[in-house]
VOLO-996895 format. One line per field, with one value per residue: residue number from 1; residue in one letter; x, y, z of N, C-alpha, C in turn. Coordinates in steps of 0.001 Angstrom, whole numbers. Example, Ala and Ser with C-alpha at 12.3 -4.5 7.8 and 13.67 -1.06 7.14 Angstrom:
seq (1	2)
type (A	S)
n_u (13190	12850)
n_v (-5690	-2250)
n_w (7800	7080)
ca_u (12300	13670)
ca_v (-4500	-1060)
ca_w (7800	7140)
c_u (13200	12900)
c_v (-3300	30)
c_w (7800	7870)
END
This chain:
seq (1	2	3	4	5	6	7	8	9	10	11	12	13	14	15	16	17	18	19	20	21	22	23	24	25	26	27	28	29	30	31	32	33	34	35	36	37	38	39	40	41	42	43	44	45	46	47	48	49	50	51	52	53	54	55	56	57	58	59	60	61	62	63	64	65	66	67	68	69	70	71	72	73	74	75	76	77	78	79	80	81	82	83	84	85	86	87	88	89	90	91	92	93	94	95	96	97	98	99	100	101	102	103	104	105	106	107	108	109	110	111	112	113	114	115	116	117	118	119	120	121	122	123	124	125	126	127	128	129	130	131	132	133	134	135	136	137	138)
type (M	S	E	T	P	T	V	L	F	V	C	V	H	N	A	G	R	S	Q	M	A	A	G	F	L	T	H	L	A	N	G	A	I	E	V	R	S	A	G	S	A	P	A	D	T	L	N	P	A	A	V	E	A	M	S	E	A	G	I	D	I	T	T	Q	A	P	K	I	L	T	S	D	A	V	Q	A	S	D	V	V	I	T	M	G	C	G	D	T	C	P	V	F	P	G	V	S	Y	R	D	W	D	L	P	D	P	A	G	K	D	V	E	A	V	R	P	I	R	D	E	I	R	A	R	V	E	A	L	I	S	E	L	V	P	N	R	A	R	P)
n_u (847	478	2062	107	-2879	-5201	-8627	-11371	-14751	-17479	-20588	-23667	-25024	-23520	-24549	-25599	-24948	-22094	-21298	-21983	-20254	-17754	-17895	-17943	-15441	-13617	-14087	-13624	-11082	-9400	-7420	-5585	-6110	-6539	-9409	-11875	-14725	-17107	-19334	-20929	-22966	-23524	-25721	-27576	-27622	-26931	-28448	-31140	-32074	-29872	-28053	-29354	-29383	-26634	-26027	-27351	-25579	-23539	-21959	-21210	-22051	-22707	-21036	-20072	-20344	-21972	-19805	-18272	-17200	-13890	-11321	-8773	-9151	-9732	-7398	-5554	-6096	-5755	-7563	-10695	-14023	-16991	-20485	-22942	-22475	-22154	-20690	-19380	-17115	-13767	-11030	-7872	-4529	-3082	-4808	-7003	-10115	-13386	-16709	-19436	-22379	-25097	-28273	-29862	-30225	-31777	-34722	-35752	-36940	-35536	-35711	-35601	-33077	-31301	-30535	-28935	-26942	-25800	-24783	-22899	-21140	-20129	-18775	-16881	-15401	-14225	-12695	-10857	-9454	-8261	-6665	-5104	-3793	-2421	-3254	-4274	-7453	-9906)
n_v (-1174	2241	5279	7231	5916	4753	4777	3328	3678	1777	1524	654	2902	5095	7221	7384	5507	5081	7694	8940	7550	8288	11029	11122	9876	11614	13939	13105	11866	13846	14396	12334	10031	9091	9590	8042	7513	5523	4142	1194	1495	4443	6956	9837	11984	12894	11154	12786	12488	11354	13442	15365	14030	13859	16547	17230	16061	17768	17723	18522	17180	18010	18944	16784	14232	11469	8884	6800	3463	2439	234	1247	2966	1109	-459	1441	1761	1101	-46	-1367	-807	-2333	-1877	-3422	-3795	-6144	-8559	-6859	-5430	-5083	-7301	-7098	-8156	-7510	-5529	-4703	-6028	-5311	-5922	-4014	-4646	-2957	-1316	-106	3293	4305	5758	6108	8127	10893	10254	7462	7148	8126	6130	4474	6246	6741	4206	3935	6002	4976	2704	3909	5367	3232	2175	4246	4148	1691	1998	4250	4131	5597	8160	11325	12127	14380)
n_w (0	-741	556	939	1144	-1362	-1883	-3462	-3957	-5020	-6593	-8230	-9521	-8698	-7298	-4780	-2281	-2732	-3200	-783	948	-127	350	3194	3735	2493	4000	6712	6710	5995	3967	4398	3057	-284	-2207	-4195	-6343	-8158	-10673	-11989	-13794	-14199	-12838	-14033	-12307	-8857	-6088	-4708	-2035	-773	-1027	584	3087	3600	3716	6066	7806	7657	5391	2118	-878	-3348	-5354	-6622	-9186	-10767	-11924	-14408	-13859	-14257	-15447	-15006	-12779	-10784	-10755	-9924	-7280	-3764	-2050	-2801	-2434	-2720	-3263	-3836	-6602	-7839	-10014	-11728	-11217	-12051	-11311	-9828	-9098	-5892	-5075	-2508	-1895	-779	305	1041	2354	1924	2099	-888	-1532	-3561	-4763	-2233	544	2442	5147	5185	4163	6030	8095	6487	5708	8243	8900	6872	7609	10060	9120	7454	9339	10747	8673	8225	10660	10324	7963	8422	11092	13106	12995	14143	15487	14138)
ca_u (0	1251	2103	-1258	-3717	-6273	-9837	-12387	-16079	-18190	-21943	-24183	-25325	-22602	-25402	-26054	-24045	-20674	-21071	-21993	-19019	-16661	-18035	-17477	-14006	-12925	-14242	-13065	-9665	-8690	-6243	-4724	-6489	-7067	-10764	-12509	-15964	-17531	-20458	-20915	-23954	-23774	-26939	-27337	-27447	-26889	-29715	-31436	-32188	-28499	-27508	-29974	-28909	-25249	-26083	-27716	-24371	-22550	-21082	-21795	-21572	-23319	-20030	-19727	-21235	-21743	-18729	-18210	-16129	-12902	-10281	-7669	-9472	-9606	-5990	-4813	-6581	-5268	-8749	-11922	-15179	-18185	-21767	-24013	-22230	-22069	-19441	-18922	-15875	-12597	-10180	-6449	-3697	-2545	-5872	-7851	-11536	-14341	-18088	-20290	-23773	-25919	-29467	-29761	-31105	-32531	-36172	-36151	-36915	-34400	-35888	-35133	-31653	-30494	-29845	-27902	-25874	-25140	-24016	-21731	-20199	-19467	-17833	-15789	-14553	-13442	-11736	-9788	-8652	-7470	-5698	-4230	-4038	-1796	-3742	-5052	-8854	-10217)
ca_v (0	3462	6121	7743	4882	5170	3973	3501	3182	1426	985	617	4202	6111	8374	7355	4895	5356	9135	9245	7010	9151	12291	10926	9599	12869	14850	12594	11513	15126	14314	11193	8958	9555	9054	7992	6737	5255	3226	321	2086	5700	7736	11171	12930	12321	10889	13967	12129	11181	14806	15984	13332	14271	17953	17195	15655	18822	17420	18902	16333	18514	19214	15503	13727	10047	8595	5406	2633	2027	-676	2072	3433	-35	-840	2492	1845	125	-703	-1165	-1193	-2435	-1759	-3898	-3734	-7507	-9028	-5938	-4787	-5859	-7740	-7016	-8581	-6437	-4628	-5289	-5866	-5530	-5649	-3496	-4973	-1847	-1094	910	4416	4742	5810	6274	9497	11168	9540	6096	7201	8466	4973	4024	7242	6536	2959	4242	6783	4066	1865	4776	5637	2012	2081	5214	3592	582	2421	5290	3862	6550	9493	12007	12387	15818)
ca_w (0	-845	1754	1041	533	-2255	-1723	-4500	-3607	-6243	-6570	-9594	-10115	-8187	-7022	-3400	-1299	-2979	-3048	651	1506	-570	1060	4564	3782	2168	5141	7961	6581	5902	3107	4702	2137	-1566	-2305	-5513	-6417	-9529	-10792	-13156	-14708	-13491	-13045	-14582	-11207	-7521	-5420	-3887	-621	-287	-908	1756	4279	3831	4131	7490	8528	7475	4256	833	-1973	-4581	-6386	-7236	-10235	-11034	-12868	-14863	-13322	-15260	-14965	-14511	-11426	-9884	-10691	-9227	-5904	-2794	-1506	-3565	-1630	-3558	-2567	-4696	-8051	-8364	-10606	-12769	-10799	-12462	-10209	-10101	-7971	-5060	-4651	-1470	-2223	308	-84	2104	2059	2413	1275	-1939	-1216	-4747	-4623	-838	1028	3322	6416	4961	3806	7217	8696	5543	5874	9532	8805	6027	8416	11006	8369	7004	10504	10984	7573	8501	11756	9779	6948	8966	12512	14030	12673	15181	15108	14114)
c_u (893	1206	740	-2153	-4822	-7439	-10813	-13684	-16859	-19597	-22490	-24297	-24378	-23359	-25818	-24992	-22584	-20355	-21077	-20693	-17821	-16707	-17543	-15976	-13195	-12928	-13477	-11573	-8790	-7372	-5342	-4981	-7002	-8393	-11279	-13841	-16351	-18706	-20371	-21915	-24392	-25096	-26574	-27027	-27353	-28300	-30017	-31565	-30807	-27840	-28042	-29464	-27471	-25182	-26430	-26508	-23244	-21591	-21827	-21212	-22096	-22312	-19606	-20746	-20956	-20708	-18727	-17003	-15194	-11910	-9109	-7917	-9318	-8137	-5161	-5200	-5951	-6421	-9935	-13069	-16408	-19430	-22873	-23748	-22028	-20701	-18873	-17597	-14681	-11693	-8724	-5676	-3205	-3574	-6721	-9309	-12389	-15732	-18861	-21727	-24669	-27147	-29228	-30724	-31954	-34029	-36669	-36128	-35781	-34516	-35371	-33630	-30774	-29822	-28741	-26692	-25094	-24304	-22762	-20699	-19433	-18433	-16637	-14853	-13674	-12364	-10563	-8878	-7755	-6350	-4687	-4329	-3471	-2241	-4539	-6452	-9101	-11145)
c_v (1237	4256	6767	6715	5501	4209	4346	2867	2955	943	1113	2010	5318	7399	8459	6826	5262	6837	9543	8760	7886	10493	12190	10717	10852	13797	14365	12267	12746	15026	13120	10009	9597	8834	9147	7270	6583	4289	2397	789	3427	6364	9085	12186	12178	12116	12081	13662	11905	12544	15474	15346	13732	15726	18055	16827	16670	18601	17690	18009	16832	18818	17935	15137	12237	9848	7112	4704	2235	1060	108	2545	2307	-371	175	2612	767	-704	-355	-1700	-1165	-2410	-2143	-3814	-5120	-7849	-8075	-5274	-5647	-6154	-7721	-7489	-7353	-5429	-5363	-4977	-6161	-5226	-5190	-3738	-3932	-1705	24	2053	4895	4668	5995	7755	9652	10438	8106	6048	7463	7249	4412	4942	6976	5257	3183	5017	5872	3201	2675	5092	4432	1847	3034	4682	2458	1073	3442	5208	4897	7979	10070	12291	13890	16199)
c_w (0	456	2018	362	-334	-2099	-2826	-4008	-4891	-5916	-7995	-10196	-9694	-7874	-5557	-2454	-1524	-2837	-1575	1300	1131	154	2493	4622	3475	3380	6374	7880	6396	5133	3354	3779	853	-1814	-3731	-5382	-7873	-9504	-12050	-14211	-14097	-13864	-13669	-13494	-9882	-6982	-4497	-2392	-4	-88	351	3049	4609	4282	5618	8362	8350	6327	2961	-261	-3327	-5684	-7110	-8313	-10416	-12147	-13215	-14243	-14464	-14623	-14396	-13087	-10416	-9677	-9904	-7752	-5033	-2239	-2391	-2715	-2524	-2683	-3531	-6178	-8653	-8907	-11636	-12437	-11235	-11263	-10653	-8880	-7194	-4578	-3618	-1789	-993	-223	1139	1673	2724	1532	254	-1601	-2397	-4480	-3200	-459	2043	4654	6310	4663	5032	7860	7793	5681	7157	9548	7950	6837	9375	10293	7872	8171	10831	9909	7790	9600	11281	8865	7452	10492	13478	13812	13831	14654	15107	15254)
END
């Protein structure tokens, strides 16, 4: 793993779960981890309920846009975290793959998205502790 680990979050539409995870990791890791996200079939826009739920947590993800998953993005990552993208994620030696089984926020209102957001935050905090164990907490 490189000095600054790179994490790629992948879900189908790159509009909800992966964007929330990337938003939390960017915010909480404060530059200690390079963050990417992508989707196997990206949506046109971010999930509005995910945007609202993240805003409630003090994180603005509105500057992000769904992006297509590429083999280059996977190969350039130290850790790839999938969230329901199935077998569409290419596999390369030396990359650590993890699957976070989380409900899809697509079509849900913000009330239903909040528990998903909170679970993502907890998992991201654990990931930071694992990848950058000696980092001081903000």
